[in-house]
Jmol script that loads the backbone (N, CA, C; Angstrom):
load data "model"
ATOM      1  N   MET A   1       0.857  -1.164   0.000  1.00  0.00           N
ATOM      2  CA  MET A   1       0.000   0.000   0.000  1.00  0.00           C
ATOM      3  C   MET A   1       0.911   1.237   0.000  1.00  0.00           C
ATOM      4  N   THR A   2       0.544   2.198  -0.800  1.00  0.00           N
ATOM      5  CA  THR A   2       1.359   3.407  -0.863  1.00  0.00           C
ATOM      6  C   THR A   2       1.143   4.266   0.378  1.00  0.00           C
ATOM      7  N   ARG A   3       2.087   5.114   0.650  1.00  0.00           N
ATOM      8  CA  ARG A   3       1.987   6.018   1.801  1.00  0.00           C
ATOM      9  C   ARG A   3       0.790   6.958   1.622  1.00  0.00           C
ATOM     10  N   GLU A   4       0.571   7.414   0.390  1.00  0.00           N
ATOM     11  CA  GLU A   4      -0.554   8.315   0.118  1.00  0.00           C
ATOM     12  C   GLU A   4      -1.890   7.634   0.404  1.00  0.00           C
ATOM     13  N   LEU A   5      -2.025   6.385  -0.026  1.00  0.00           N
ATOM     14  CA  LEU A   5      -3.258   5.652   0.233  1.00  0.00           C
ATOM     15  C   LEU A   5      -3.447   5.438   1.727  1.00  0.00           C
ATOM     16  N   GLN A   6      -2.396   5.096   2.434  1.00  0.00           N
ATOM     17  CA  GLN A   6      -2.493   4.888   3.878  1.00  0.00           C
ATOM     18  C   GLN A   6      -2.906   6.176   4.584  1.00  0.00           C
ATOM     19  N   THR A   7      -2.381   7.310   4.134  1.00  0.00           N
ATOM     20  CA  THR A   7      -2.751   8.600   4.707  1.00  0.00           C
ATOM     21  C   THR A   7      -4.239   8.871   4.509  1.00  0.00           C
ATOM     22  N   LEU A   8      -4.740   8.587   3.324  1.00  0.00           N
ATOM     23  CA  LEU A   8      -6.172   8.791   3.051  1.00  0.00           C
ATOM     24  C   LEU A   8      -7.036   7.879   3.915  1.00  0.00           C
ATOM     25  N   ILE A   9      -6.626   6.647   4.068  1.00  0.00           N
ATOM     26  CA  ILE A   9      -7.369   5.697   4.908  1.00  0.00           C
ATOM     27  C   ILE A   9      -7.385   6.175   6.354  1.00  0.00           C
ATOM     28  N   ASP A  10      -6.241   6.615   6.836  1.00  0.00           N
ATOM     29  CA  ASP A  10      -6.160   7.108   8.215  1.00  0.00           C
ATOM     30  C   ASP A  10      -7.059   8.326   8.416  1.00  0.00           C
ATOM     31  N   ARG A  11      -7.075   9.232   7.452  1.00  0.00           N
ATOM     32  CA  ARG A  11      -7.934  10.413   7.552  1.00  0.00           C
ATOM     33  C   ARG A  11      -9.403  10.021   7.509  1.00  0.00           C
ATOM     34  N   ALA A  12      -9.746   9.045   6.676  1.00  0.00           N
ATOM     35  CA  ALA A  12     -11.141   8.617   6.547  1.00  0.00           C
ATOM     36  C   ALA A  12     -11.659   8.008   7.844  1.00  0.00           C
ATOM     37  N   ARG A  13     -10.789   7.383   8.606  1.00  0.00           N
ATOM     38  CA  ARG A  13     -11.205   6.784   9.884  1.00  0.00           C
ATOM     39  C   ARG A  13     -11.723   7.829  10.862  1.00  0.00           C
ATOM     40  N   ASN A  14     -11.280   9.062  10.712  1.00  0.00           N
ATOM     41  CA  ASN A  14     -11.654  10.116  11.652  1.00  0.00           C
ATOM     42  C   ASN A  14     -12.830  10.968  11.186  1.00  0.00           C
ATOM     43  N   VAL A  15     -13.391  10.653  10.040  1.00  0.00           N
ATOM     44  CA  VAL A  15     -14.528  11.423   9.535  1.00  0.00           C
ATOM     45  C   VAL A  15     -15.776  11.057  10.336  1.00  0.00           C
ATOM     46  N   ARG A  16     -16.484  12.069  10.785  1.00  0.00           N
ATOM     47  CA  ARG A  16     -17.745  11.863  11.506  1.00  0.00           C
ATOM     48  C   ARG A  16     -18.864  12.460  10.662  1.00  0.00           C
ATOM     49  N   LEU A  17     -19.821  11.621  10.303  1.00  0.00           N
ATOM     50  CA  LEU A  17     -20.936  12.070   9.484  1.00  0.00           C
ATOM     51  C   LEU A  17     -22.026  12.686  10.349  1.00  0.00           C
ATOM     52  N   THR A  18     -22.705  13.674   9.784  1.00  0.00           N
ATOM     53  CA  THR A  18     -23.871  14.241  10.454  1.00  0.00           C
ATOM     54  C   THR A  18     -25.030  13.247  10.295  1.00  0.00           C
ATOM     55  N   PRO A  19     -26.071  13.378  11.091  1.00  0.00           N
ATOM     56  CA  PRO A  19     -27.233  12.500  10.909  1.00  0.00           C
ATOM     57  C   PRO A  19     -27.790  12.555   9.483  1.00  0.00           C
ATOM     58  N   GLU A  20     -27.811  13.745   8.890  1.00  0.00           N
ATOM     59  CA  GLU A  20     -28.296  13.888   7.508  1.00  0.00           C
ATOM     60  C   GLU A  20     -27.402  13.116   6.538  1.00  0.00           C
ATOM     61  N   GLN A  21     -26.094  13.205   6.711  1.00  0.00           N
ATOM     62  CA  GLN A  21     -25.168  12.479   5.835  1.00  0.00           C
ATOM     63  C   GLN A  21     -25.335  10.967   5.999  1.00  0.00           C
ATOM     64  N   LYS A  22     -25.534  10.524   7.226  1.00  0.00           N
ATOM     65  CA  LYS A  22     -25.752   9.092   7.481  1.00  0.00           C
ATOM     66  C   LYS A  22     -27.022   8.604   6.786  1.00  0.00           C
ATOM     67  N   GLU A  23     -28.069   9.422   6.861  1.00  0.00           N
ATOM     68  CA  GLU A  23     -29.333   9.056   6.208  1.00  0.00           C
ATOM     69  C   GLU A  23     -29.152   8.971   4.697  1.00  0.00           C
ATOM     70  N   ARG A  24     -28.435   9.930   4.107  1.00  0.00           N
ATOM     71  CA  ARG A  24     -28.185   9.902   2.658  1.00  0.00           C
ATOM     72  C   ARG A  24     -27.373   8.659   2.285  1.00  0.00           C
ATOM     73  N   GLN A  25     -26.407   8.298   3.092  1.00  0.00           N
ATOM     74  CA  GLN A  25     -25.608   7.099   2.834  1.00  0.00           C
ATOM     75  C   GLN A  25     -26.479   5.843   2.915  1.00  0.00           C
ATOM     76  N   ARG A  26     -27.356   5.800   3.923  1.00  0.00           N
ATOM     77  CA  ARG A  26     -28.239   4.641   4.101  1.00  0.00           C
ATOM     78  C   ARG A  26     -29.161   4.483   2.904  1.00  0.00           C
ATOM     79  N   ILE A  27     -29.732   5.591   2.439  1.00  0.00           N
ATOM     80  CA  ILE A  27     -30.629   5.556   1.287  1.00  0.00           C
ATOM     81  C   ILE A  27     -29.865   5.135   0.037  1.00  0.00           C
ATOM     82  N   SER A  28     -28.683   5.675  -0.135  1.00  0.00           N
ATOM     83  CA  SER A  28     -27.872   5.327  -1.298  1.00  0.00           C
ATOM     84  C   SER A  28     -27.535   3.840  -1.307  1.00  0.00           C
ATOM     85  N   PHE A  29     -27.172   3.310  -0.142  1.00  0.00           N
ATOM     86  CA  PHE A  29     -26.860   1.886  -0.026  1.00  0.00           C
ATOM     87  C   PHE A  29     -28.084   1.038  -0.359  1.00  0.00           C
ATOM     88  N   ALA A  30     -29.229   1.404   0.216  1.00  0.00           N
ATOM     89  CA  ALA A  30     -30.464   0.652  -0.027  1.00  0.00           C
ATOM     90  C   ALA A  30     -30.838   0.698  -1.501  1.00  0.00           C
ATOM     91  N   TYR A  31     -30.739   1.871  -2.098  1.00  0.00           N
ATOM     92  CA  TYR A  31     -31.075   1.997  -3.514  1.00  0.00           C
ATOM     93  C   TYR A  31     -30.139   1.152  -4.382  1.00  0.00           C
ATOM     94  N   GLY A  32     -28.863   1.248  -4.129  1.00  0.00           N
ATOM     95  CA  GLY A  32     -27.898   0.492  -4.926  1.00  0.00           C
ATOM     96  C   GLY A  32     -28.166  -1.004  -4.888  1.00  0.00           C
ATOM     97  N   ASN A  33     -28.470  -1.523  -3.712  1.00  0.00           N
ATOM     98  CA  ASN A  33     -28.740  -2.950  -3.589  1.00  0.00           C
ATOM     99  C   ASN A  33     -30.087  -3.337  -4.189  1.00  0.00           C
ATOM    100  N   ALA A  34     -31.102  -2.520  -3.949  1.00  0.00           N
ATOM    101  CA  ALA A  34     -32.434  -2.834  -4.466  1.00  0.00           C
ATOM    102  C   ALA A  34     -32.461  -2.750  -5.989  1.00  0.00           C
ATOM    103  N   ALA A  35     -31.850  -1.710  -6.544  1.00  0.00           N
ATOM    104  CA  ALA A  35     -31.859  -1.526  -7.994  1.00  0.00           C
ATOM    105  C   ALA A  35     -31.052  -2.610  -8.696  1.00  0.00           C
ATOM    106  N   PHE A  36     -30.046  -3.132  -8.030  1.00  0.00           N
ATOM    107  CA  PHE A  36     -29.267  -4.232  -8.597  1.00  0.00           C
ATOM    108  C   PHE A  36     -30.148  -5.463  -8.771  1.00  0.00           C
ATOM    109  N   GLU A  37     -31.006  -5.701  -7.792  1.00  0.00           N
ATOM    110  CA  GLU A  37     -31.904  -6.855  -7.824  1.00  0.00           C
ATOM    111  C   GLU A  37     -33.115  -6.618  -8.716  1.00  0.00           C
ATOM    112  N   ASN A  38     -33.585  -5.362  -8.780  1.00  0.00           N
ATOM    113  CA  ASN A  38     -34.793  -5.051  -9.537  1.00  0.00           C
ATOM    114  C   ASN A  38     -34.614  -3.678 -10.189  1.00  0.00           C
ATOM    115  N   PRO A  39     -34.320  -3.643 -11.475  1.00  0.00           N
ATOM    116  CA  PRO A  39     -34.069  -2.364 -12.141  1.00  0.00           C
ATOM    117  C   PRO A  39     -35.283  -1.437 -12.207  1.00  0.00           C
ATOM    118  N   LEU A  40     -36.446  -1.914 -11.808  1.00  0.00           N
ATOM    119  CA  LEU A  40     -37.632  -1.057 -11.774  1.00  0.00           C
ATOM    120  C   LEU A  40     -37.668  -0.163 -10.535  1.00  0.00           C
ATOM    121  N   ILE A  41     -36.828  -0.460  -9.559  1.00  0.00           N
ATOM    122  CA  ILE A  41     -36.750   0.345  -8.340  1.00  0.00           C
ATOM    123  C   ILE A  41     -36.092   1.682  -8.670  1.00  0.00           C
ATOM    124  N   THR A  42     -36.686   2.760  -8.195  1.00  0.00           N
ATOM    125  CA  THR A  42     -36.108   4.083  -8.416  1.00  0.00           C
ATOM    126  C   THR A  42     -35.606   4.650  -7.089  1.00  0.00           C
ATOM    127  N   ARG A  43     -34.739   5.628  -7.181  1.00  0.00           N
ATOM    128  CA  ARG A  43     -34.236   6.291  -5.977  1.00  0.00           C
ATOM    129  C   ARG A  43     -35.403   6.954  -5.234  1.00  0.00           C
ATOM    130  N   GLU A  44     -36.339   7.485  -5.984  1.00  0.00           N
ATOM    131  CA  GLU A  44     -37.493   8.130  -5.362  1.00  0.00           C
ATOM    132  C   GLU A  44     -38.301   7.133  -4.534  1.00  0.00           C
ATOM    133  N   MET A  45     -38.431   5.908  -5.024  1.00  0.00           N
ATOM    134  CA  MET A  45     -39.156   4.880  -4.281  1.00  0.00           C
ATOM    135  C   MET A  45     -38.459   4.589  -2.959  1.00  0.00           C
ATOM    136  N   VAL A  46     -37.153   4.482  -2.993  1.00  0.00           N
ATOM    137  CA  VAL A  46     -36.387   4.200  -1.780  1.00  0.00           C
ATOM    138  C   VAL A  46     -36.478   5.379  -0.820  1.00  0.00           C
ATOM    139  N   GLU A  47     -36.380   6.596  -1.340  1.00  0.00           N
ATOM    140  CA  GLU A  47     -36.491   7.775  -0.487  1.00  0.00           C
ATOM    141  C   GLU A  47     -37.860   7.855   0.175  1.00  0.00           C
ATOM    142  N   GLU A  48     -38.901   7.517  -0.560  1.00  0.00           N
ATOM    143  CA  GLU A  48     -40.255   7.527   0.003  1.00  0.00           C
ATOM    144  C   GLU A  48     -40.385   6.505   1.127  1.00  0.00           C
ATOM    145  N   GLN A  49     -39.859   5.333   0.917  1.00  0.00           N
ATOM    146  CA  GLN A  49     -39.919   4.307   1.965  1.00  0.00           C
ATOM    147  C   GLN A  49     -39.127   4.727   3.192  1.00  0.00           C
ATOM    148  N   ALA A  50     -37.984   5.358   2.983  1.00  0.00           N
ATOM    149  CA  ALA A  50     -37.185   5.844   4.111  1.00  0.00           C
ATOM    150  C   ALA A  50     -37.967   6.897   4.894  1.00  0.00           C
ATOM    151  N   ARG A  51     -38.654   7.780   4.177  1.00  0.00           N
ATOM    152  CA  ARG A  51     -39.459   8.811   4.832  1.00  0.00           C
ATOM    153  C   ARG A  51     -40.578   8.183   5.657  1.00  0.00           C
ATOM    154  N   LEU A  52     -41.250   7.179   5.078  1.00  0.00           N
ATOM    155  CA  LEU A  52     -42.337   6.508   5.789  1.00  0.00           C
ATOM    156  C   LEU A  52     -41.817   5.768   7.019  1.00  0.00           C
ATOM    157  N   MET A  53     -40.677   5.137   6.875  1.00  0.00           N
ATOM    158  CA  MET A  53     -40.097   4.429   8.031  1.00  0.00           C
ATOM    159  C   MET A  53     -39.727   5.405   9.141  1.00  0.00           C
ATOM    160  N   LYS A  54     -39.220   6.558   8.763  1.00  0.00           N
ATOM    161  CA  LYS A  54     -38.842   7.571   9.755  1.00  0.00           C
ATOM    162  C   LYS A  54     -40.087   8.063  10.493  1.00  0.00           C
ATOM    163  N   GLN A  55     -41.178   8.257   9.751  1.00  0.00           N
ATOM    164  CA  GLN A  55     -42.438   8.693  10.385  1.00  0.00           C
ATOM    165  C   GLN A  55     -42.945   7.677  11.389  1.00  0.00           C
ATOM    166  N   ARG A  56     -42.760   6.400  11.072  1.00  0.00           N
ATOM    167  CA  ARG A  56     -43.220   5.319  11.956  1.00  0.00           C
ATOM    168  C   ARG A  56     -42.237   5.055  13.090  1.00  0.00           C
ATOM    169  N   GLY A  57     -41.087   5.687  13.037  1.00  0.00           N
ATOM    170  CA  GLY A  57     -40.103   5.489  14.095  1.00  0.00           C
ATOM    171  C   GLY A  57     -39.266   4.240  13.932  1.00  0.00           C
ATOM    172  N   GLU A  58     -39.177   3.742  12.717  1.00  0.00           N
ATOM    173  CA  GLU A  58     -38.402   2.525  12.453  1.00  0.00           C
ATOM    174  C   GLU A  58     -36.969   2.855  12.158  1.00  0.00           C
TER     175      GLU A  58
END
end "model"
wireframe off; spacefill off
backbone 0.3
color backbone group
């Protein structure tokens, strides 16, 4: 591993995401996996489900 790559990895370990950033990451992950399995899934569909789950406290 190069020194530059190791430096980037070390810096990434210290990054703290805001709750909003975490939510965007979660939605992105869910969309990527769902769309891989079913290309009819849209990002909007995943965002809507995330919103509904948040309302229900899930």
